[in-house]
N, CA, C and O of each residue as an XYZ file, in Angstrom:
468
protein
N      85.722    110.805    111.078
C      85.923    112.505    110.845
C      84.745    113.067    111.614
O      84.575    114.269    111.816
N      84.013    112.175    111.991
C      82.609    112.591    112.819
C      81.452    112.770    111.905
O      80.620    113.624    112.210
N      81.291    112.058    110.802
C      80.289    112.165    109.817
C      80.336    110.684    109.368
O      81.205    109.853    109.633
N      78.675    110.467    108.281
C      78.798    109.111    107.815
C      79.384    109.305    106.439
O      79.389    110.409    105.894
N      79.798    108.392    105.976
C      80.227    108.705    104.710
C      79.317    108.134    103.549
O      79.430    106.908    103.532
N      78.701    108.465    102.853
C      77.374    108.384    101.827
C      77.818    107.893    100.538
O      77.237    107.016     99.899
N      78.876    108.499    100.183
C      79.217    107.946     98.936
C      80.701    108.207     98.353
O      81.241    109.051     99.068
N      81.493    107.811     97.381
C      82.605    107.951     97.335
C      82.985    109.237     97.429
O      84.079    109.250     97.993
N      82.642    110.296     97.169
C      83.424    111.644     97.339
C      83.412    111.790     98.627
O      84.426    112.336     99.061
N      82.392    111.410     99.631
C      82.440    111.970    101.075
C      83.573    111.043    101.479
O      84.631    111.407    101.994
N      83.278    110.004    101.230
C      84.812    108.805    101.525
C      86.079    109.647    101.081
O      86.880    109.729    102.012
N      86.522    110.341     99.852
C      87.858    110.908     99.607
C      87.977    112.148    100.323
O      89.066    112.573    100.709
N      86.723    112.828    100.537
C      86.795    114.153    101.695
C      87.625    113.988    102.819
O      88.678    114.505    103.191
N      86.618    112.844    103.403
C      87.256    112.411    104.681
C      88.564    111.824    105.075
O      89.084    111.885    106.189
N      89.047    111.218    103.951
C      90.173    110.454    103.805
C      91.402    111.670    103.817
O      92.409    111.657    104.525
N      91.092    112.491    103.033
C      91.949    113.748    102.652
C      91.996    114.234    103.840
O      93.115    114.187    104.350
N      90.621    114.989    104.884
C      90.881    115.870    105.915
C      91.970    114.654    107.086
O      92.974    115.014    107.700
N      91.494    113.537    107.093
C      91.937    112.624    107.811
C      93.893    112.486    107.462
O      94.779    112.403    108.313
N      93.978    112.497    106.618
C      95.542    112.756    105.851
C      96.489    114.378    106.387
O      97.660    114.586    106.703
N      95.406    115.154    106.284
C      95.923    116.866    106.198
C      95.920    116.958    107.905
O      96.741    117.643    108.516
N      95.237    116.439    108.330
C      95.724    116.332    110.077
C      96.375    116.042    110.748
O      96.763    116.722    111.698
N      96.861    114.425    110.348
C      97.814    113.907    110.724
C      99.142    113.880    110.120
O     100.151    113.618    110.774
N      99.145    114.179    108.741
C     100.584    113.981    108.188
C     100.778    112.756    107.533
O     101.930    112.402    107.282
N      99.722    111.983    107.185
C     100.048    110.426    106.797
C      99.406    110.395    105.604
O      99.004    111.390    105.001
N      99.271    108.890    105.137
C      98.569    108.952    103.704
C      97.500    107.914    104.303
O      97.725    107.052    105.152
N      96.209    108.215    103.622
C      95.068    107.315    103.726
C      94.667    106.273    102.495
O      94.420    106.655    101.351
N      94.649    105.029    102.887
C      94.060    104.044    102.344
C      92.631    103.438    102.786
O      92.513    102.505    103.580
N      91.669    104.041    102.218
C      89.960    103.768    102.636
C      89.386    102.903    101.700
O      89.226    103.260    100.533
N      89.002    101.588    102.183
C      87.899    100.745    101.409
C      86.532    101.437    101.267
O      86.046    102.391    101.874
N      86.169    100.837    100.503
C      84.822    101.412     99.677
C      83.624    100.649     99.562
O      82.449    100.903     99.300
N      84.445     99.397     99.907
C      83.377     97.939     99.760
C      83.250     98.047     98.346
O      84.262     98.214     97.665
N      81.796     97.949     97.678
C      81.455     97.669     96.379
C      81.954     98.863     95.544
O      82.030     98.667     94.331
N      82.381    100.328     96.119
C      82.572    101.369     95.361
C      84.479    101.293     95.311
O      85.170    102.311     95.262
N      84.935    100.148     95.333
C      86.266    100.381     95.049
C      86.978    100.700     96.639
O      86.588    100.264     97.722
N      88.198    101.652     96.343
C      88.854    102.467     97.351
C      89.840    103.839     97.036
O      90.551    104.089     96.063
N      89.609    104.496     98.095
C      90.574    105.527     97.351
C      91.784    105.832     98.321
O      91.939    105.292     99.417
N      92.577    106.729     97.785
C      94.140    106.922     98.513
C      94.226    107.858     98.384
O      94.099    108.330     97.254
N      94.484    108.622     99.444
C      95.112    110.353     99.645
C      96.409    110.455    100.146
O      96.904    109.558    100.827
N      97.057    111.593     99.827
C      98.243    111.705    100.411
C      98.073    113.202    101.310
O      98.893    113.876    101.933
N      96.680    113.349    101.064
C      96.401    115.189    102.139
C      96.257    116.248    100.930
O      95.663    117.317    101.072
N      97.064    115.702     99.330
C      96.819    116.858     98.484
C      96.005    116.137     97.055
O      95.104    116.693     96.427
N      96.467    115.055     96.813
C      96.103    114.307     95.882
C      95.133    113.554     96.479
O      95.359    113.221     97.643
N      93.620    113.032     95.735
C      92.800    111.967     96.149
C      92.653    111.081     94.849
O      92.395    111.580     93.754
N      92.849    109.633     95.068
C      92.796    108.846     93.576
C      91.533    107.683     94.157
O      91.650    107.189     95.278
N      90.628    107.418     93.465
C      89.757    106.576     93.596
C      89.873    105.606     92.392
O      89.860    105.946     91.209
N      90.027    103.934     93.032
C      90.032    102.949     91.981
C      88.836    102.526     92.089
O      88.327    102.453     93.208
N      88.067    102.124     90.838
C      86.475    101.988     90.533
C      86.942    100.603     90.204
O      87.931    100.404     89.498
N      85.806     99.118     91.023
C      85.891     98.163     90.396
C      84.708     97.637     89.840
O      83.636     98.232     89.950
N      84.844     96.417     89.171
C      83.548     96.105     88.680
C      82.694     95.508     89.655
O      83.083     95.318     90.808
N      81.343     95.144     89.186
C      80.438     94.601     90.277
C      80.592     93.258     89.936
O      80.464     92.883     88.771
N      80.853     92.510     90.848
C      81.210     91.189     91.163
C      80.212     90.391     92.097
O      79.639     91.107     92.919
N      79.928     89.188     92.124
C      79.309     88.740     93.130
C      80.215     88.160     93.962
O      81.067     87.311     93.697
N      79.867     88.874     95.337
C      80.831     88.507     96.574
C      80.566     87.269     97.497
O      79.487     87.233     98.087
N      81.356     86.375     97.648
C      80.904     85.178     98.186
C      81.458     85.299     99.834
O      81.016     84.666    100.793
N      82.238     86.017     99.832
C      82.629     86.462    101.314
C      83.674     87.677    101.406
O      84.153     87.922    100.298
N      84.011     88.256    102.127
C      84.907     89.137    102.290
C      86.198     89.334    103.344
O      86.989     90.245    103.587
N      85.945     87.832    103.885
C      87.021     88.331    104.860
C      88.469     88.069    104.644
O      88.861     87.062    104.055
N      89.249     88.969    105.115
C      90.737     88.913    104.524
C      90.696     89.804    103.199
O      91.687     89.774    102.470
N      89.644     90.563    102.865
C      89.954     91.355    101.659
C      90.761     92.779    102.012
O      91.774     93.133    101.410
N      90.091     93.578    103.165
C      90.970     94.613    103.515
C      92.578     94.544    103.599
O      93.387     95.263    103.012
N      92.867     93.245    104.688
C      94.511     93.018    104.875
C      94.791     92.859    103.302
O      95.878     93.354    103.007
N      94.092     92.290    102.193
C      94.784     92.124    101.011
C      94.847     93.392    100.384
O      95.774     93.508     99.583
N      94.000     94.519    100.556
C      94.015     95.824     99.639
C      95.552     96.596    100.661
O      96.467     97.255    100.165
N      95.423     96.315    101.777
C      96.129     96.981    102.682
C      97.826     96.315    101.849
O      98.669     96.969    101.236
N      97.808     95.228    102.081
C      99.255     94.336    101.541
C      99.861     94.574    100.659
O     101.030     94.955    100.623
N      98.864     94.305     99.490
C      99.225     94.582     98.112
C      99.557     96.191     97.884
O     100.419     96.568     97.090
N      98.758     97.082     98.687
C      99.183     98.245     98.011
C     100.482     98.699     98.981
O     100.947     99.799     98.679
N     100.966     98.185     99.816
C     102.340     98.590    100.548
C     103.174     97.916     99.746
O     104.144     98.565     99.354
N     103.067     96.600     99.319
C     104.156     95.653     98.499
C     104.640     96.745     96.961
O     105.690     97.228     96.538
N     103.266     96.738     96.551
C     103.518     97.353     94.765
C     104.022     98.954     95.265
O     104.643     99.563     94.393
N     103.820     99.661     96.538
C     104.240    101.078     96.822
C     105.787    101.052     96.956
O     106.444    101.956     96.440
N     106.584     99.707     97.860
C     107.366     99.653     98.336
C     108.563     99.029     96.906
O     109.788     99.143     96.959
N     107.985     98.560     96.044
C     108.405     97.740     94.647
C     108.436     99.813     93.657
O     109.065    100.160     92.658
N     107.930    100.250     94.134
C     108.376    101.855     93.441
C     107.141    102.228     92.338
O     107.296    102.963     91.362
N     106.178    101.710     92.629
C     104.903    101.843     91.657
C     104.335    103.120     92.251
O     104.311    103.237     93.476
N     103.813    104.219     91.355
C     103.071    105.550     91.817
C     101.573    105.134     92.710
O     100.911    104.109     92.543
N     101.355    105.986     93.450
C     100.271    105.644     94.116
C      98.701    104.690     93.463
O      97.953    103.775     93.806
N      98.944    105.857     92.119
C      97.551    105.099     91.620
C      97.300    103.695     90.698
O      96.298    103.141     90.245
N      98.964    103.386     90.666
C      99.083    102.046     89.632
C      98.898    101.314     90.778
O      98.088    100.390     90.709
N      99.697    101.596     92.248
C      99.600    100.626     93.515
C      98.339    100.432     93.830
O      98.060     99.363     94.372
N      97.179    101.503     93.547
C      95.853    101.281     94.511
C      95.323    100.488     93.335
O      94.566     99.578     93.671
N      95.533    100.613     92.074
C      94.756     99.722     90.675
C      94.749     98.073     91.276
O      93.748     97.423     91.577
N      96.223     97.619     91.347
C      96.452     96.403     91.636
C      95.890     96.170     92.813
O      94.970     95.359     92.712
N      96.105     96.622     94.065
C      95.794     96.540     95.336
C      93.936     95.939     95.305
O      93.312     94.945     95.679
N      93.650     97.219     94.635
C      92.335     97.208     94.617
C      91.584     95.779     93.734
O      90.674     95.166     94.291
N      91.949     95.466     92.696
C      91.713     94.385     92.243
C      91.777     93.140     92.735
O      91.004     92.190     92.614
N      93.179     93.304     93.520
C      93.261     91.842     94.770
C      92.236     91.463     95.670
O      91.638     90.416     95.918
N      92.211     92.646     96.089
C      91.142     92.708     97.470
C      89.740     92.190     96.699
O      89.146     91.226     97.183
N      89.262     92.796     95.584
C      88.295     92.288     95.000
C      87.979     90.687     94.600
O      86.936     90.062     94.791
N      89.218     90.237     93.985
C      89.321     89.248     93.751
C      89.137     87.685     94.939
O      88.645     86.577     94.725
N      89.828     88.323     96.253
C      89.492     88.156     97.292
C      87.880     87.724     97.657
O      87.469     86.644     98.081
N      87.233     88.779     97.382
C      85.984     88.632     97.589
C      84.878     87.731     96.521
O      83.688     87.438     96.636
N      85.959     87.455     95.398
C      85.142     86.266     94.844
C      85.149     84.370     95.116
O      84.377     83.424     94.963
N      86.657     84.650     95.637
C      86.916     83.191     95.444
C      86.210     82.223     96.327
O      86.020     81.038     96.052
N      85.767     82.954     97.621
C      84.865     82.046     98.218
C      85.487     81.735     99.515
O      84.754     81.573    100.490
N      86.714     81.639     99.622
C      88.001     81.366    100.634
C      88.274     82.392    101.456
O      88.120     83.513    100.972
N      88.668     82.305    102.658
C      89.043     83.373    103.269
C      90.399     83.790    103.004
O      91.254     82.906    103.059
N      90.791     85.074    102.702
C      91.686     85.548    102.468
C      92.621     85.213    101.281
O      93.750     85.696    101.197
N      92.082     84.336    100.340
C      92.579     83.797     99.083
C      91.847     84.315     97.698
O      90.724     84.818     97.715
N      92.531     84.151     96.635
C      92.263     84.619     95.221
C      92.311     83.538     94.442
O      92.387     82.402     94.909
N      92.261     83.861     92.893
C      92.899     82.857     92.307
C      93.064     83.843     90.970
O      92.319     84.679     90.459
N      94.398     83.342     90.650
C      94.987     84.435     89.297
C      94.130     84.452     88.278
O      94.412     85.507     87.708
N      93.170     83.896     87.627
C      92.163     84.203     86.752
C      91.285     85.391     86.834
O      91.042     86.177     85.918
N      90.749     85.429     88.299
C      90.163     86.168     88.951
C      90.782     87.775     88.850
O      90.382     88.812     88.321
N      91.843     87.429     89.564
C      92.541     88.700     89.671
C      92.922     89.823     88.094
O      92.807     91.004     87.767
N      93.389     88.587     87.539
C      93.974     89.427     86.013
C      92.207     89.940     85.284
O      92.112     91.028     84.716
N      91.099     89.104     85.402
C      89.864     89.637     85.133
C      89.623     90.869     85.888
O      89.526     91.875     85.185
N      89.504     91.031     87.150
C      89.117     92.337     87.758
C      90.324     93.221     87.350
O      89.929     94.381     87.468
N      91.262     93.217     87.040
C      92.131     94.113     87.159
C      92.093     94.847     85.731
O      92.596     95.961     85.588
N      91.461     94.151     84.678
C      91.506     94.905     83.401
C      89.894     95.469     83.202
O      89.523     95.865     82.097
N      89.173     95.462     84.139
C      88.291     95.951     84.511
C      88.214     97.324     85.673
O      87.267     98.108     85.739
N      89.249     97.360     86.390
C      89.789     98.261     87.633
C      89.872     99.561     86.744
O      90.067     99.511     85.529
N      89.725    100.606     87.382
C      90.312    102.010     86.866
C      90.688    103.025     88.066
O      90.209    102.878     89.191
N      91.190    103.609     87.880
C      91.895    104.660     88.946
C      91.405    106.260     88.405
O      91.806    106.446     87.256
N      90.869    107.084     88.798
C      90.928    108.583     88.632
C      91.148    109.502     89.738
O      91.218    109.263     90.943
N      91.234    110.491     89.163
C      91.352    111.435     90.501
C      89.837    111.792     90.802
O      88.885    111.561     90.056
N      89.800    112.548     92.347
C      88.737    112.911     92.739
C      88.966    114.308     92.554
O      88.088    115.121     92.844
């Protein structure tokens, strides 16, 4: 959108502007700050716990794949965002490319919150 994203708020606004311009939904990874989702109207932020990141390869793919999976299962966007962000974070903990451990996922999920921006 022609500007640097300095914080969660900036990310949410940039995602919202993109969604409005192109008439789409946007799921934006914010690295250690979680992720935001918007349909151009509402903006939701998933806040994840601080974890020791061992590697991040595949985390973005996990975020998108899980969000799409849960959305197609009928979960509302905030709930799909919570699960997807927790899964992506669990991938970064595992130390393996694009893999996660179920106990990491469960632990991160209990510490992941979603709130409107």
